[in-house]
C-alpha positions in Angstrom: 0.1 -0.1 0.0 2.8 2.3 0.8 4.3 1.8 -2.4 1.1 2.4 -4.3 0.8 5.9 -2.4 4.6 6.4 -3.1 3.9 6.0 -7.0 0.8 8.1 -6.9 2.9 10.9 -5.2 5.6 10.6 -7.8 3.0 10.8 -10.8 1.5 14.1 -9.4 4.9 15.4 -9.0 5.8 14.3 -12.5 2.6 15.9 -14.0 3.2 19.1 -11.8 6.7 19.3 -13.6 5.3 18.7 -17.0 2.8 21.5 -16.3 5.7 23.8 -15.4 7.4 23.0 -18.4 4.5 23.5 -20.7 4.0 27.0 -19.0 7.4 28.0 -19.7 7.4 27.0 -23.2 4.5 29.2 -24.0 6.7 31.5 -26.0 8.9 29.0 -27.2 8.5 26.6 -30.6 7.4 23.2 -29.5 8.4 20.6 -32.0 6.3 17.3 -31.7 7.8 14.3 -33.3 5.2 11.6 -33.7 5.9 8.0 -34.2 2.7 5.9 -35.7 2.6 2.2 -36.2 4.4 0.9 -39.3 1.4 -0.5 -40.9 -0.6 2.6 -41.3 2.3 4.5 -43.0 1.3 8.0 -41.5 3.3 10.6 -40.4 2.4 14.1 -38.9 3.5 16.9 -36.7 1.8 19.3 -34.4 3.5 22.8 -33.9 1.8 24.1 -30.9 0.8 21.3 -28.3 -1.9 23.4 -26.6 -3.8 24.1 -29.8 -3.3 21.1 -32.0 -3.2 18.1 -29.8 -6.9 17.6 -29.8 -6.9 18.0 -33.5 -4.1 15.3 -34.0 -6.0 12.8 -31.8 -9.1 13.3 -33.9 -7.2 12.8 -37.2 -5.7 9.5 -36.0 -8.7 8.3 -34.2 -8.2 4.8 -35.8 -4.9 4.7 -34.2 -4.3 2.5 -31.0 -1.6 4.8 -29.5 0.4 8.1 -30.1 4.1 8.4 -29.2 5.1 12.1 -28.8 8.7 13.4 -27.7 8.8 17.2 -26.6 11.8 19.1 -26.7 12.2 22.6 -24.7 14.3 25.1 -26.1 14.7 28.9 -25.6 14.3 31.5 -28.2 17.7 31.2 -29.4 17.3 27.6 -30.0 19.2 26.5 -26.9 18.0 23.4 -25.2 16.9 24.1 -21.6 15.4 20.8 -20.9 16.0 17.0 -21.6 13.6 15.7 -24.3 10.4 13.9 -22.6 8.4 11.0 -24.3 4.7 11.1 -23.9 2.3 8.2 -24.8 -1.3 8.6 -25.6 -3.4 5.7 -25.9 -6.8 6.1 -27.8 -9.7 4.2 -26.1 -12.6 2.9 -29.0 -16.2 4.1 -28.5 -19.3 2.4 -30.0 -20.3 5.2 -32.6 -20.5 3.1 -35.7 -23.5 1.0 -36.4 -23.3 -2.4 -38.6 -23.8 -2.0 -42.1 -25.1 -4.9 -44.5 -23.3 -5.2 -47.6 -26.6 -5.5 -49.5 -30.0 -4.0 -48.4 -31.8 -6.7 -50.3 -30.5 -10.3 -50.3 -32.3 -13.1 -52.6 -32.3 -16.8 -52.1 -34.5 -19.9 -53.0 -35.4 -23.1 -51.4 -37.2 -26.2 -52.6 -40.6 -26.6 -51.5 -41.2 -29.4 -48.7 -37.8 -29.0 -47.6 -36.8 -30.2 -44.2 -36.1 -28.0 -41.2 -32.6 -26.8 -41.2 -32.2 -26.6 -44.9 -29.7 -23.7 -45.9 -31.1 -20.9 -47.9 -28.7 -18.1 -48.0 -26.2 -16.0 -46.0 -26.5 -12.5 -44.9 -23.3 -10.2 -43.8 -22.9 -7.2 -41.8 -19.8 -5.3 -41.0 -19.0 -2.8 -38.0 -16.3 0.0 -38.1 -15.6 -0.3 -34.3 -13.0 -2.3 -32.7 -13.6 -6.0 -33.4 -11.6 -6.9 -30.1 -14.1 -5.2 -28.2 -17.8 -5.6 -27.7 -18.3 -2.8 -30.0 -17.5 -4.5 -33.1 -18.9 -7.8 -32.2 -22.2 -8.2 -34.5 -25.2 -10.8 -33.9 -28.1 -11.4 -36.1 -31.8 -12.2 -35.5 -35.1 -12.4 -37.6 -37.3 -9.4 -36.9 -40.3 -10.3 -39.3 -41.6 -12.8 -41.8 -43.9 -12.3 -44.6 -46.3 -13.9 -45.0 -46.7 -15.9 -41.9 -48.2 -19.0 -43.5 -48.2 -21.8 -42.5 -46.0 -20.8 -39.7 -44.9 -17.5 -38.1 -41.4 -18.8 -37.7 -40.6 -20.7 -41.2 -36.9 -19.3 -41.0 -34.3 -18.9 -38.6 -30.8 -17.1 -39.0 -27.4 -18.1 -37.1 -26.7 -15.2 -34.6 -22.8 -15.2 -35.5 -22.5 -16.4 -39.0 -25.6 -14.8 -40.7 -26.7 -18.2 -42.2 -30.6 -18.3 -43.0 -32.0 -21.9 -42.9 -35.7 -23.4 -42.5 -37.1 -23.6 -39.2 -40.2 -25.4 -39.7 -41.6 -27.9 -42.3 -44.4 -27.1 -44.9 -43.2 -25.0 -47.7 -45.6 -25.5 -50.5 -45.1 -23.2 -53.6 -48.5 -24.1 -54.7 -49.8 -21.8 -51.5 -46.9 -19.3 -50.8 -44.2 -18.7 -53.7 -42.1 -16.2 -52.1 -41.3 -15.1 -48.5 -40.1 -11.8 -47.2 -37.8 -11.8 -44.2 -36.4 -8.8 -42.3 -33.2 -9.7 -40.6 -31.5 -7.2 -38.0 -27.9 -7.0 -37.2 -26.8 -5.5 -33.5 -23.3 -4.6 -32.1 -22.4 -4.9 -28.6 -22.8 -8.8 -28.9 -26.4 -8.4 -29.7 -27.3 -6.4 -26.6 -30.3 -4.5 -27.6 -30.3 -1.9 -24.9 -26.5 -0.7 -25.4 -25.9 -1.9 -28.9 -26.5 -0.1 -32.2 -28.7 -2.0 -34.8 -29.5 -2.1 -38.5 -31.8 -4.1 -41.0 -31.8 -5.7 -44.3 -34.3 -7.7 -46.5 -34.0 -11.4 -47.2 -36.3 -12.6 -50.3 -36.9 -16.4 -50.4 -38.4 -17.9 -53.3 -39.9 -21.2 -53.0 -38.9 -23.4 -56.2 -40.9 -25.9 -57.6 -40.7 -29.9 -57.3 -42.9 -32.6 -58.6 -44.9 -33.2 -55.6 -48.4 -33.4 -56.9 -49.6 -36.0 -59.2 -52.3 -35.1 -62.1 -55.8 -36.0 -61.0 -59.4 -35.4 -62.8 -61.8 -33.0 -61.8 -64.6 -35.5 -62.6 -65.0 -39.4 -62.5 -67.1 -39.5 -65.9 -66.7 -36.6 -67.8 -69.3 -35.9 -70.7 -67.9 -33.5 -73.3 -70.5 -32.2 -76.3 -68.8 -31.4 -79.5 -67.8 -27.8 -79.9 -69.0 -26.0 -83.1 -67.1 -25.9 -86.1 -64.1 -28.0 -86.5 -63.6 -30.8 -84.0 -60.8 -30.2 -81.3 -59.3 -32.8 -78.8 -60.9 -32.4 -75.0 -58.4 -32.4 -72.3 -60.5 -33.5 -69.3 -57.3 -34.0 -66.9 -55.2 -31.3 -65.6 -52.0 -31.7 -63.6 -50.7 -28.7 -61.3 -47.1 -29.5 -62.4 -47.4 -29.2 -66.5 -47.4 -25.9 -68.1 -47.4 -27.3 -71.7 -50.2 -29.4 -73.8 -49.4 -33.2 -73.3 -48.9 -35.3 -76.0 -52.1 -36.9 -77.5 -52.8 -39.0 -80.2 -56.0 -38.4 -82.5 -58.1 -40.6 -84.8 -61.0 -39.6 -87.0 -64.5 -40.8 -85.9 -67.3 -41.4 -87.9 -71.0 -41.4 -86.9 -72.1 -43.8 -89.2 -69.8 -46.5 -87.8 -69.9 -45.4 -83.9 -72.2 -43.0 -82.6 -70.7 -43.2 -78.9 -67.3 -44.0 -77.2 -66.5 -45.4 -73.9 -63.0 -44.6 -72.7 -60.7 -45.2 -69.7 -58.2 -42.5 -69.4 -55.1 -42.7 -67.3 -52.9 -39.8 -66.7 -49.3 -39.5 -65.0 -46.5 -37.4 -64.9 -43.6 -37.8 -67.5 -41.3 -36.8 -64.4 -41.3 -39.1 -61.2 -42.8 -37.5 -57.9 -40.2 -36.0 -55.5 -39.0 -38.3 -52.9 -41.0 -38.6 -49.9 -44.2 -38.1 -51.6 -46.4 -41.0 -50.6 -49.1 -40.5 -53.4 -50.0 -42.3 -56.5 -48.2 -40.9 -59.5 -51.1 -41.5 -61.8 -54.8 -41.0 -61.8 -57.7 -42.7 -64.1 -61.2 -41.6 -65.1 -64.1 -42.8 -67.4 -64.9 -40.6 -70.5 -68.2 -41.2 -72.7 -67.8 -39.6 -75.9 -70.9 -38.9 -78.0 -70.3 -38.9 -81.7 -73.1 -36.3 -83.6 -73.7 -36.5 -87.0 -72.4 -33.6 -89.4 -73.0 -33.1 -93.1 -70.0 -34.8 -94.9 -69.1 -34.0 -98.3 -69.5 -36.3 -101.3 -66.1 -38.1 -102.6 -65.4 -40.0 -105.5 -64.2 -43.6 -104.5 -61.7 -43.4 -107.6 -60.0 -40.1 -107.8 -58.1 -39.5 -110.2 -60.0 -41.8 -112.3 -58.3 -42.7 -115.7 -59.8 -44.1 -118.9 -58.4 -44.9 -122.5 -60.0 -44.3 -125.9 -59.0 -43.5 -129.3 -59.2 -40.0 -130.5 -61.8 -38.5 -132.6 -64.7 -40.4 -131.3 -68.0 -38.4 -132.3 -70.0 -36.1 -130.0 -72.5 -37.9 -127.8 -70.4 -40.8 -127.1 -70.6 -42.3 -123.8 -67.3 -42.2 -122.2 -67.8 -43.5 -118.4 -70.2 -43.0 -115.3 -68.0 -40.7 -112.7 -70.3 -41.0 -109.6 -69.7 -39.9 -106.1 -70.8 -41.5 -102.8 -72.1 -39.5 -100.1 -71.2 -40.7 -96.8 -74.1 -39.5 -94.8 -76.3 -42.6 -94.8 -78.7 -41.7 -92.5 -79.5 -38.1 -94.2 -81.8 -38.2 -97.1 -79.7 -36.3 -99.6 -79.4 -36.5 -103.3 -75.9 -35.7 -105.2 -75.8 -33.3 -107.9 -73.0 -33.3 -110.6 -71.4 -30.3 -112.3 -68.3 -29.4 -114.5 -65.8 -27.7 -112.6 -62.8 -27.5 -115.1 -63.2 -28.4 -118.9 -60.7 -26.6 -120.8 -61.4 -27.5 -124.2 -65.3 -27.8 -123.6 -65.3 -31.4 -124.9 -67.3 -33.1 -122.2 -70.7 -33.2 -120.8 -71.9 -35.0 -117.2 -75.3 -35.8 -116.4 -76.4 -33.8 -113.4 -78.4 -36.8 -112.0 -76.2 -39.9 -112.4 -72.6 -38.6 -113.4 -72.6 -40.1 -116.7 -70.0 -38.3 -118.9 -70.4 -38.3 -122.5 -68.5 -36.2 -125.3 -69.6 -32.9 -126.2 -67.1 -32.5 -129.3 -64.6 -34.8 -130.8 -61.6 -35.2 -128.9 -58.2 -34.5 -130.6 -55.1 -35.7 -129.5 -52.9 -33.0 -131.1 -54.8 -30.2 -129.4 -52.9 -27.7 -127.1 -55.3 -28.9 -124.1 -53.4 -32.4 -124.2 -50.4 -32.9 -121.9 -48.5 -36.5 -122.7 -51.7 -37.8 -124.4 -53.9 -37.1 -121.5 -56.9 -34.5 -121.1 -57.9 -33.6 -117.5 -61.4 -32.6 -116.5 -62.5 -31.9 -113.1 -66.0 -32.3 -111.8 -68.0 -31.3 -108.7 -70.2 -33.4 -106.6 -72.4 -31.5 -104.1 -75.4 -32.7 -101.9 -78.7 -30.9 -101.2 -78.2 -30.5 -97.6 -80.5 -27.5 -96.2 -81.7 -28.7 -92.7 -80.3 -27.7 -89.3 -80.1 -31.1 -88.0 -76.7 -30.9 -86.7 -75.2 -28.0 -88.5 -76.2 -24.2 -88.0 -79.2 -23.2 -89.8 -78.5 -21.8 -93.5 -75.2 -24.2 -93.7 -74.2 -24.3 -97.6 -74.4 -27.9 -98.8 -71.2 -30.1 -99.0 -69.1 -30.7 -102.2 -66.3 -32.6 -103.1 -64.3 -32.8 -106.5 -63.1 -35.6 -108.7 -60.5 -35.7 -111.8 -61.4 -37.5 -114.8 -58.1 -38.4 -116.9 -58.6 -39.2 -120.7 -55.8 -41.2 -122.2 -56.3 -40.5 -126.0 -54.8 -43.2 -128.5 -53.6 -41.6 -131.6 -54.9 -42.4 -135.0 -53.9 -41.5 -138.4 -55.5 -38.1 -138.8 -53.1 -35.8 -139.9 -51.3 -35.7 -143.2 -47.5 -34.9 -143.2 -46.4 -31.3 -144.1 -43.2 -30.6 -146.2 -40.2 -28.9 -144.6 -38.8 -26.4 -145.7 -41.2 -24.1 -147.3 -38.7 -21.9 -149.4 -35.1 -23.0 -150.7 -32.5 -21.6 -153.1 -30.7 -23.4 -155.8 -28.2 -22.4 -158.5 -29.7 -22.1 -162.1 -27.1 -25.1 -163.4 -26.9 -28.5 -162.1 -24.3 -28.8 -159.2 -23.5 -30.7 -156.2 -25.8 -28.6 -154.1 -29.4 -29.6 -153.7 -32.2 -28.9 -151.3 -32.7 -31.3 -148.2 -36.4 -31.9 -147.7 -38.1 -33.6 -144.9 -41.8 -34.0 -143.6 -43.3 -33.0 -140.0 -46.5 -35.1 -139.0 -48.5 -34.1 -135.8 -49.5 -37.7 -135.2 -47.5 -40.3 -133.1 -45.5 -43.4 -134.0 -46.5 -45.6 -135.8 -48.6 -43.0 -138.0 -45.5 -40.7 -138.8 -42.4 -41.9 -140.8 -40.9 -43.2 -143.1 -42.2 -40.8 -145.7 -42.3 -41.3 -149.5 -41.7 -38.3 -151.5 -42.7 -37.8 -155.0 -43.3 -35.5 -157.6 -46.7 -35.1 -159.2 -47.2 -36.2 -162.7 -49.1 -32.9 -163.7 -47.8 -30.4 -164.9 -45.3 -32.4 -166.8 -42.9 -29.3 -166.4 -42.3 -30.5 -162.7 -40.8 -33.9 -163.6 -39.1 -32.4 -166.7 -37.0 -30.0 -164.6 -36.7 -31.5 -161.3 -35.9 -34.7 -159.6 -36.0 -36.3 -156.0 -33.3 -38.5 -154.4 -34.4 -40.6 -151.4 -31.8 -40.4 -148.6 -33.5 -42.3 -145.7 -37.1 -42.8 -144.3 -37.2 -39.2 -143.1 -35.2 -37.3 -145.6 -34.7 -36.5 -149.5 -33.0 -34.4 -151.6 -34.5 -31.9 -154.6 -32.5 -31.1 -157.1 -32.3 -30.0 -161.1 -32.8 -32.5 -163.7 -32.1 -30.2 -166.5 -28.7 -28.6 -167.3 -30.1 -25.0 -167.1 -33.0 -23.3 -165.8 -33.7 -19.6 -165.9 -33.4 -17.4 -162.8 -36.6 -17.0 -161.0 -38.8 -18.3 -158.2 -40.5 -21.8 -159.0 -43.4 -23.4 -157.0 -42.5 -27.1 -156.9 -45.3 -29.5 -155.9 -44.1 -32.4 -153.7 -46.6 -35.3 -152.6 -45.5 -36.5 -149.2 -47.2 -39.8 -147.7 -47.0 -41.1 -144.3 -46.8 -44.6 -142.8 -49.9 -44.6 -141.1 -52.8 -47.2 -141.4 -54.2 -46.0 -143.7 -51.4 -43.9 -145.1 -52.5 -40.0 -145.6 -50.8 -38.0 -148.3 -50.3 -34.2 -148.8 -49.0 -32.2 -151.6 -47.1 -29.3 -150.2 -45.4 -26.3 -152.1 -41.9 -25.5 -151.9 -40.9 -22.2 -153.3 -37.2 -22.7 -154.7 -35.5 -19.7 -155.9 -33.0 -20.4 -158.8 -30.3 -18.0 -159.3 -26.8 -17.7 -161.2 -24.1 -18.7 -158.7 -20.3 -17.7 -158.4 -17.6 -20.3 -158.3 -18.2 -21.0 -154.6 -21.9 -21.9 -155.3 -23.5 -18.9 -153.8 -26.1 -16.9 -155.4 -24.7 -13.5 -156.9 -26.3 -10.3 -156.0 -27.7 -9.9 -159.5 -28.8 -13.3 -159.5 -30.5 -12.9 -156.1 -32.7 -9.9 -157.7 -33.2 -11.8 -160.5 -34.4 -14.7 -158.7 -36.7 -12.5 -156.6 -38.7 -11.9 -159.7 -38.0 -8.2 -160.7 -36.6 -7.2 -164.1 -35.1 -4.2 -165.0 -38.2 -2.7 -166.4 -40.0 -3.3 -163.0 -37.1 -1.6 -161.2 -37.2 1.3 -163.3 -41.0 1.6 -163.0 -40.5 1.6 -159.3 -37.8 4.3 -159.3 -40.1 6.6 -161.3 -43.0 6.2 -159.1 -40.5 7.4 -156.3 -39.5 10.5 -158.4 -43.2 11.2 -159.1 -43.9 11.1 -155.5 -41.2 13.4 -154.3 -42.0 15.9 -157.1 -45.7 16.0 -155.8 -44.6 16.3 -152.2 -42.2 19.2 -153.2 -44.9 21.1 -155.3 -47.6 20.8 -152.6 -45.0 22.5 -150.0 -44.1 25.3 -152.8 -48.1 25.8 -152.9 -48.5 26.2 -149.2 -45.5 28.8 -149.0 -46.9 30.9 -151.6 -50.5 31.2 -150.1 -48.8 32.0 -146.8 -46.8 34.7 -148.6 -49.7 36.2 -150.5 -52.0 36.4 -147.2 -49.3 38.5 -145.6 -48.5 40.9 -148.8 -51.9 42.0 -149.8 -52.0 45.4 -151.6 -53.5 48.2 -149.6 -56.7 50.4 -151.1 -54.9 53.7 -150.7 -51.3 55.0 -150.9 -49.2 53.7 -148.1 -47.9 57.5 -148.0 -51.5 58.5 -146.9 -52.2 55.2 -144.6 -53.0 56.8 -141.4 -52.4 53.5 -139.6 -48.7 54.5 -140.0 -49.5 57.1 -137.3 -50.9 54.7 -135.0 -48.8 54.0 -131.9 -49.2 51.0 -129.6 -48.4 51.4 -125.9 -48.2 48.9 -123.2 -50.0 51.2 -120.8 -53.8 51.9 -120.6 -53.6 55.2 -118.8 -55.7 56.3 -116.1 -52.9 56.4 -113.5 -51.6 59.1 -111.6 -49.1 60.3 -114.3 -52.0 60.7 -116.7 -53.7 63.3 -114.5 -51.9 66.3 -115.7 -54.1 67.6 -118.6 -56.4 70.3 -119.5 -60.0 69.1 -120.8 -61.0 72.5 -121.8 -58.9 72.0 -124.9 -60.9 69.1 -125.8 -64.4 71.0 -125.2 -66.2 74.0 -127.0 -64.8 77.3 -126.0 -68.3 78.3 -125.9 -70.5 78.2 -122.8 -72.1 74.9 -122.1 -75.6 75.7 -122.6 -75.7 73.5 -125.9 -74.6 70.6 -123.7 -77.8 70.7 -121.5 -80.0 71.7 -124.3 -79.1 68.6 -126.6 -82.2 66.1 -127.3 -82.1 63.0 -125.0 -79.7 60.5 -126.4 -77.5 62.9 -128.1 -74.1 63.5 -126.1 -70.6 63.6 -126.5 -69.1 60.3 -125.1 -66.0 62.3 -123.9 -68.3 64.4 -121.5 -69.2 63.1 -118.0 -73.0 63.2 -117.7 -74.1 66.4 -115.5 -77.4 65.0 -114.3 -78.5 61.8 -113.0 -76.7 59.1 -114.4 -79.4 56.5 -115.7 -78.5 52.5 -115.2 -78.2 50.7 -118.3 -78.1 46.9 -118.6 -74.6 45.6 -118.5 -73.0 44.8 -122.0 -73.1 41.1 -123.2 -69.9 39.5 -122.7 -70.2 36.3 -124.2 -70.6 35.7 -128.0 -73.9 36.3 -129.5 -75.7 33.3 -130.5 -77.0 34.8 -133.8 -75.4 36.6 -136.6 -71.9 38.2 -135.8 -73.4 41.5 -137.2 -76.2 41.8 -134.9 -73.7 41.2 -132.0 -71.5 43.9 -133.3 -74.5 46.3 -133.8 -75.7 45.6 -130.3 -72.5 46.1 -128.7 -72.2 49.6 -130.5 -75.6 50.6 -129.4 -75.0 49.8 -125.7 -71.5 51.7 -125.9 -73.1 54.7 -127.4 -75.8 54.8 -124.9 -73.9 54.2 -121.7 -72.5 57.3 -120.1 -70.4 55.3 -117.7 -68.1 54.0 -120.5 -64.5 54.4 -119.5 -62.4 56.5 -120.1 -62.8 60.3 -119.6 -59.4 61.3 -120.0 -58.8 60.6 -123.7 -60.3 62.0 -126.8 -62.8 59.6 -128.2 -65.1 59.3 -131.3 -67.9 62.0 -131.3 -71.3 61.0 -132.3 -72.4 64.8 -132.4 -70.6 67.4 -134.0 -72.2 70.4 -132.0 -72.3 74.2 -132.9 -69.9 76.9 -133.4 -66.7 74.7 -134.1 -63.9 76.7 -134.6 -62.8 74.3 -137.5 -65.6 75.6 -139.8 -68.0 73.3 -141.8 -66.9 70.5 -143.8 -69.6 70.7 -146.3 -67.2 72.2 -148.6 -65.5 68.8 -149.3 -67.5 67.5 -152.2 -67.6 64.2 -153.9 -67.6 63.3 -157.6 -71.2 63.6 -157.4 -71.1 67.4 -156.9 -70.5 68.1 -160.5 -67.0 68.5 -160.3 -64.7 67.0 -163.0 -61.3 67.9 -161.9 -60.2 64.5 -161.0 -60.2 61.5 -163.4 -60.2 58.0 -161.4 -60.1 55.7 -164.5 -56.6 54.7 -163.9 -58.0 52.6 -160.8 -59.3 50.1 -163.7 -55.4 49.4 -164.3 -54.7 48.6 -160.5 -56.8 45.2 -160.6 -60.1 43.9 -159.6 -60.0 45.0 -156.3 -60.0 48.7 -157.0 -62.6 48.2 -160.1 -65.3 49.1 -157.4 -63.8 52.4 -156.5 -63.3 53.2 -160.3 -67.2 52.6 -160.8 -67.9 54.8 -158.0 -65.7 57.8 -158.6 -65.1 57.5 -162.4 -67.5 57.0 -165.4 -68.5 60.4 -165.7 -72.2 61.4 -164.9 -72.8 57.8 -164.2 
């Protein structure tokens, strides 16, 4: 005890000495050297102990201890005391809450799992010292949702954070997901002193095959749905999300009206271990077959018959009948043509008997590989709503009839080619000829080629040499034949039974040839049948045609020139049209307002204007009194004579006091009185008795001036 008291006294004395040194060093510079743990690699210094000691401690709060060495020096830097080591230990406080690595954790567990099955792990960390209770974290479950089938379906290890199942009864078909709130508390889980934090754990219940399929009814009865028949699925399984593989077979009301079935259903996958239930279920199914209107069908489709071509119209070919599968319906089948490209056939609407409507030709374009195809339609007369909806159309089926046509010799051979060319003198060249026959073997070659006996010039000038059964050569018999085009008849006979012959014409051009055996140019022209006279006549016709075209063009141009150069009735020097100027402006604008209308009016008073009779007025004067309203001028062409139209337009213009313009001099319809120009009565015509002028020279100007010569000439006449 005395020792302890002694130590306390020494400690108090040491503190007092330290305080004395610190007071002495208030005006001195204190240098503090800090030695930190090596693993933190941090160094710092504090200049003034009283001011910065608390700041340094706060800055290095995570450090376990600080070692300080203090030096006391005077203002000159001289050492006044020995250095002293100070040790400061930082004590941890519980000022940090536990923090989860994630706020939401996701895990899964199979349904039906036993208690203690691992689900997931949650982790929280605490920044406080783990060596003390401040950093020791423990976990617990705070809440669970939903609380079915138990309020405590899950538990968490207090130290590791592992979440496991606590109770049995997990069923995905009832609860598919759980939400668990987990709490982490430091101070070894002490809720009174420790700090806490929470996180959410979402547990998904995964499916396992723990439910066998089961039927909803022991004996289902399913009526047929309207429209096309669909398979029924009377069984259902909780575990299957896709249709099950089923086999189907068509049912026939005429054969079976009802079916009794025993159906067994089972999962393809085995049940999960520990499930004490049967893996399959059975049920009886009664299927009632209801009759529907079925389409007639042809038992033999496609039906093939064989016959010779060329049979006459009306020949019975076959009976192409259909069968109606509806035996319990009183229905009749009607037949009609659906496709008959050549329109050769006819079918009886009642019994399906097929006859020919025209002769069948194997060589027709409608034949493919000697076979002619026609399609027929068989339809019942169903109209009642026995099983089908009311107004349902009759059912129908189609059948194809194939007619194989056997060839007969009904086509004579045709000579080939139709044209040829040969030299006018016999040489090694000749015309190779053959024949084409539309029939088939054996009604074709070998062919016989021969020249007819008449006319006699044919056999005298030409000869045929047989090469083989299908080819022969035509050549000149005489030494020289004049150039030209010759029609050579040749008789061709085939090998049919009976054989057919045909006389064909081949056009042979005979022409002069060069040393190579080719026709010369002049020879080709001569062989074409055109002599020198014909060629000259063609050239003359071409020249005449061109001359007529040229004369017509010249005549048209002359007419155009005469239309534009007509002579004037008066001397061009006196033609007043030379003084007419054409402007692009109508006038009446602002620039045309600078004028004096008094120069266009009488210098006397205006009484004569007011005293004029009604309807007599200068058209350039604006009316003084009330302006009467006149009907509008017609703007469209008059339907009558053009002269009436012009006269009516002139009258309307003369009587319209509002006719513009008023700023220009127009034609007067009244001369007025007191004119400064005097009277124009002194201008006398030839009828006034004056004979000073002789107008007979107008007769020399042509027929256009003859009328003027008659008016002003001729003496007293």
